[in-house]
C-alpha positions in Angstrom: 21.9 7.5 -48.2 23.9 4.8 -46.2 25.9 4.9 -43.0 29.2 3.2 -42.3 28.5 -0.2 -40.7 29.1 -0.4 -37.0 29.5 3.4 -36.7 29.9 4.3 -33.0 27.0 6.0 -31.5 27.6 9.2 -29.5 25.7 10.0 -26.4 25.6 13.1 -24.2 25.6 12.2 -20.5 24.0 15.5 -19.5 21.3 15.1 -22.1 20.6 11.5 -21.1 20.2 12.6 -17.5 17.7 15.2 -18.6 15.5 13.4 -21.1 16.3 9.7 -20.5 19.0 7.4 -21.8 17.0 5.9 -24.7 15.6 9.3 -25.7 19.1 10.9 -25.8 20.5 8.0 -27.9 17.7 8.1 -30.4 17.9 11.9 -30.6 21.6 11.7 -31.5 20.8 9.1 -34.2 18.1 11.3 -35.7 20.5 14.2 -35.6 23.0 12.2 -37.7 20.2 11.5 -40.2 19.5 15.2 -40.5 23.2 16.0 -41.0 23.6 13.4 -43.7 20.2 13.6 -45.3 18.2 16.1 -47.3 15.6 17.6 -45.0 12.8 19.7 -46.4 12.0 23.0 -44.8 8.4 23.8 -43.9 7.3 26.5 -41.5 10.9 27.1 -40.5 11.4 23.5 -39.4 13.6 21.0 -41.3 11.6 17.8 -41.9 13.1 14.4 -42.8 11.6 11.0 -43.3 13.4 7.8 -42.4 12.3 4.2 -42.8 12.3 1.3 -40.4 15.1 -0.3 -42.5 17.3 2.7 -42.1 16.8 2.8 -38.3 17.2 -0.9 -38.0 20.7 -0.7 -39.6 21.8 1.9 -37.0 19.9 0.6 -34.0 19.3 -3.1 -34.4 18.7 -3.4 -30.6 15.3 -1.6 -31.0 12.2 -3.0 -32.7 9.5 -0.9 -34.3 7.4 -0.6 -31.1 10.5 0.6 -29.2 11.1 3.3 -31.8 7.4 4.4 -31.6 7.6 4.5 -27.8 10.8 6.5 -27.7 9.8 9.0 -30.4 6.5 9.5 -28.7 8.3 10.2 -25.4 10.5 12.8 -27.3 7.4 14.4 -28.8 5.6 14.5 -25.4 8.6 16.3 -24.0 8.4 18.9 -26.7 11.7 17.9 -28.3 10.5 16.2 -31.5 7.8 17.1 -34.0 6.2 14.1 -35.7 4.1 14.2 -38.9 3.5 10.5 -39.7 1.3 7.6 -38.7 2.4 5.5 -35.7 5.8 4.0 -36.6 4.8 0.4 -35.6 2.1 0.5 -38.2 3.6 2.5 -41.1 7.3 1.8 -40.7 8.0 5.4 -41.6 9.1 8.3 -39.3 8.7 11.9 -40.6 10.2 14.2 -38.0 11.7 17.5 -37.2 13.6 18.7 -34.2 11.6 21.3 -32.3 13.8 24.3 -33.1 13.6 26.6 -36.0 16.4 27.2 -38.5 17.4 29.8 -41.1 18.2 27.3 -43.7 21.9 28.2 -43.8 23.2 25.9 -41.0 22.7 22.2 -40.3 20.0 21.4 -37.7 21.4 19.9 -34.5 19.3 18.5 -31.6 18.9 21.0 -28.8 21.7 20.7 -26.3 19.3 21.6 -23.5 15.7 20.6 -24.4 14.3 22.0 -21.1 15.4 25.5 -22.1 14.4 25.4 -25.8 10.8 24.2 -25.4 8.2 26.5 -23.9 5.9 25.7 -21.1 2.2 26.7 -21.3 -0.8 26.6 -19.1 -3.4 24.1 -20.1 -6.2 25.4 -22.4 -9.8 25.1 -21.3 -10.7 23.2 -24.5 -7.6 20.9 -24.3 -8.2 17.5 -25.8 -5.8 14.5 -26.4 -4.9 14.0 -30.0 -5.3 10.8 -32.0 -1.6 9.8 -31.5 -2.0 10.2 -27.7 -5.1 8.0 -27.7 -3.2 5.4 -29.8 -0.4 5.3 -27.3 -2.9 4.8 -24.5 -4.5 2.0 -26.5 -1.2 0.1 -26.4 -1.9 -0.3 -22.6 -5.3 -1.8 -23.5 -7.0 1.4 -22.2 -10.3 2.0 -24.0 -10.6 5.3 -25.7 -13.9 6.0 -24.0 -12.2 5.6 -20.6 -9.4 8.0 -21.6 -11.8 10.6 -22.8 -13.8 10.4 -19.5 -10.7 11.6 -17.7 -10.3 14.8 -19.7 -12.7 17.1 -17.8 -11.2 16.3 -14.4 -7.7 16.6 -15.9 -8.3 20.0 -17.4 -10.2 21.3 -14.3 -7.4 20.2 -11.9 -4.6 21.8 -13.9 -6.6 24.9 -14.7 -7.1 25.5 -11.0 -3.5 24.9 -10.2 -2.4 27.3 -13.0 1.0 25.5 -13.5 2.6 25.7 -16.9 3.8 22.4 -18.4 6.0 21.5 -21.4 3.9 18.6 -22.4 0.3 18.2 -21.4 0.2 15.0 -23.4 2.8 13.3 -21.1 0.9 14.5 -18.0 -2.3 13.1 -19.4 -0.8 9.7 -20.1 0.4 9.4 -16.5 -2.9 10.5 -15.1 -4.9 8.0 -17.3 -2.5 5.2 -16.5 -3.0 5.8 -12.8 -6.8 6.0 -13.0 -6.9 2.8 -15.2 -4.8 0.8 -12.8 -7.0 1.9 -9.9 -10.1 1.0 -11.9 -8.6 -2.5 -12.6 -7.8 -3.0 -9.0 -11.4 -2.0 -8.0 -12.8 -4.4 -10.6 -10.7 -7.2 -9.4 -11.6 -6.7 -5.8 -15.4 -6.4 -6.6 -15.3 -9.6 -8.7 -14.2 -11.4 -5.6 -16.9 -9.9 -3.4 -19.9 -12.0 -2.4 -23.0 -11.2 -0.5 -23.6 -12.9 2.8 -25.8 -16.0 2.3 -28.0 -17.7 5.0 -26.1 -20.9 4.7 -22.6 -19.2 5.1 -20.1 -20.9 7.4 -16.6 -19.8 8.3 -13.8 -21.7 6.6 -11.9 -24.5 8.2 -8.8 -22.2 8.4 -10.9 -19.6 10.2 -12.2 -22.1 12.7 -8.7 -23.4 13.5 -7.4 -19.8 14.0 -10.2 -19.2 16.5 -10.3 -22.5 18.4 -6.7 -23.7 18.2 -4.6 -20.5 18.0 -6.8 -18.1 19.9 -8.1 -20.8 22.3 -11.8 -19.9 22.0 -14.4 -22.5 22.7 -15.7 -24.2 19.6 -19.3 -24.0 21.0 -18.9 -20.3 21.5 -17.8 -19.8 17.9 -20.7 -22.0 16.6 -23.2 -20.0 18.6 -22.0 -16.8 17.1 -22.4 -17.9 13.4 -26.2 -17.3 13.1 -26.0 -13.9 14.7 -23.1 -12.9 12.3 -25.0 -14.2 9.3 -28.3 -12.6 10.2 -26.6 -9.2 10.8 -24.8 -9.1 7.4 -27.7 -10.6 5.5 -29.9 -7.7 6.7 -27.3 -5.2 5.7 -27.0 -6.6 2.2 -23.3 -5.8 1.8 -20.8 -7.7 -0.3 -17.3 -8.6 0.8 -14.4 -10.8 -0.2 -13.2 -11.0 3.5 -16.1 -12.6 5.4 -13.8 -15.0 7.2 -11.5 -12.2 8.3 -14.5 -10.2 9.6 -15.8 -13.2 11.4 -12.5 -13.8 13.1 -12.3 -10.2 14.3 -15.9 -10.3 15.4 -15.4 -13.5 17.5 -12.2 -12.3 19.1 -13.9 -9.1 20.2 -16.9 -11.0 21.6 -14.7 -13.5 23.4 -12.6 -10.7 25.0 -15.8 -9.1 26.4 -17.2 -12.4 27.6 -14.1 -13.4 29.5 -13.9 -9.9 31.0 -17.4 -10.3 32.4 -16.6 -13.7 33.9 -13.4 -12.4 35.6 -15.2 -9.5 37.2 -18.0 -11.6 38.6 -16.6 -14.8 40.3 -18.0 -15.0 43.9 -20.8 -17.5 44.4 -23.9 -15.9 45.9 -27.7 -15.9 45.5 -29.2 -13.3 43.3 -30.5 -10.0 44.9 -34.0 -8.7 44.4 -32.7 -5.5 42.8 -30.0 -7.3 40.7 -29.1 -5.7 37.4 -26.6 -6.9 34.8 -23.4 -4.9 34.4 -23.2 -2.5 31.5 -20.5 -4.7 30.0 -23.2 -7.4 29.6 -25.1 -5.1 27.3 -21.9 -4.4 25.4 -21.4 -8.1 24.9 -25.0 -8.5 23.7 -24.6 -5.6 21.3 -21.6 -7.4 19.8 -24.0 -10.3 19.1 -26.5 -7.8 17.6 -29.0 -8.4 20.3 -31.2 -5.4 21.1 -30.7 -3.9 24.5 -34.4 -3.2 25.0 -35.1 -6.9 24.5 -32.4 -7.8 27.1 -33.7 -5.4 29.6 -37.2 -6.9 29.3 -35.8 -10.2 30.5 -34.3 -8.9 33.8 -37.4 -9.0 36.0 -38.5 -12.5 35.0 -34.9 -13.7 35.3 -34.5 -12.3 38.9 -37.9 -13.6 40.0 -37.1 -17.1 38.8 -33.7 -17.4 40.4 -34.9 -15.7 43.7 -37.5 -18.5 44.0 -35.0 -21.2 43.4 -32.6 -19.9 46.0 -29.7 -21.0 43.9 -26.2 -19.5 44.2 -24.1 -18.7 41.2 -20.5 -17.4 40.8 -21.6 -15.3 37.8 -25.1 -14.0 37.4 -23.9 -11.9 34.5 -22.9 -15.0 32.7 -26.1 -16.8 33.5 -28.1 -13.8 32.3 -26.1 -13.7 29.0 -26.9 -17.3 28.4 -30.6 -16.7 29.1 -30.9 -13.7 26.9 -29.1 -15.4 24.0 -31.5 -18.4 24.4 -34.6 -16.2 24.4 -33.3 -14.2 21.4 -32.6 -17.4 19.5 -36.1 -18.7 20.2 -37.7 -15.4 19.2 -36.0 -15.5 15.9 -36.5 -19.3 15.2 -39.8 -20.1 16.9 -42.6 -17.6 15.8 -45.1 -19.2 18.2 -42.9 -18.8 21.3 -45.1 -18.5 24.3 -44.6 -17.7 28.0 -44.7 -21.4 28.7 -41.7 -22.0 26.4 -40.0 -19.1 28.1 -40.5 -20.6 31.5 -39.2 -23.9 30.3 -35.9 -22.3 29.4 -35.4 -21.5 33.1 -36.2 -25.0 34.0 -33.6 -26.4 31.7 -31.0 -24.5 33.6 -31.5 -26.6 36.7 -32.2 -30.1 35.4 -31.1 -32.9 37.8 -29.0 -34.6 35.1 -26.5 -31.7 35.2 -24.3 -33.1 37.9 -22.7 -30.8 40.3 -24.7 -27.8 39.2 -23.0 -24.5 38.5 -20.5 -25.0 41.2 -19.1 -28.1 39.5 -18.6 -26.3 36.2 -16.3 -23.4 35.2 -17.8 -20.1 34.2 -16.5 -20.6 30.7 -18.2 -24.0 30.5 -21.5 -22.4 31.6 -21.1 -19.6 29.1 -20.5 -21.9 26.2 -23.2 -24.5 27.2 -25.2 -25.3 24.1 -27.7 -27.8 25.6 -30.5 -25.2 25.1 -30.1 -25.5 21.4 -31.1 -29.1 21.3 
């Protein structure tokens, strides 16, 4: 059997809109093969086998994999019956249009495939066939992964009770979606790292905080050990440690500056002085225990009452003191009351010219001399 070279191909616009442009074009070509060939009737269907060479003559713009893809789509839509190995492997297509014939009239492709094929609810024992798994394998989807999706797929559509014309097509879409999500998760997890004790923010992160956000570099440096300790103890992995650190510092800085602005009048400390609640909020951001901070209040008040010193921000001074004590507790296991007392003494060394009145609250807040 041969066809006239360069024979025009016919296409039904309404059919193309219903089942797809490529599918409608190939269905018309296969219909011509049925009209001019010698199909064999079996179970009231007229079957015909065509080769890759025959299809290449009529449709040279498709390769074997294209033919397999389009015929599989037609089968999944319930329009075409296929009884041959994958076309890209065998080079043969044995097919029948999914409508029965009496044997007296030529078989034509259905004019409205949505009407001619039946829709059915999914069976409880539904399983993908070998051809469906082969099609998924073309997307590099392991067969084991595809089969893992079957129970959830069957359960979901059983509960919905919706009939479908092609459960195979639905299954392919579902597996492709799950596979892409799995690949995205794997890619994301491959980039995640656990927090390490020697972690430091990147240069870009430091520039964002110090140059763009205008945050003191000393303030940022002081917050690194607290940030590292917190996430090391939690044991989480992440691919966005720098982003988390930036958000953490910006939040701390906003709270710190709010405390400074609300407490700016120089005065001696009162006997019953207590830090504002915002101070504990700031310390909580640094993962410093509130009970630990509260234990420092009495000694802090006693020391500064004895000195008679005036400060524009006792909240800021207290924040400094608590952070020092917390750092010493976590770095010096033999910290003693003597070392605690010396921390107060460092706050009024003579070599700090001008005292607290000669320095801004932010400078006091970001003072790192205690760390030396």
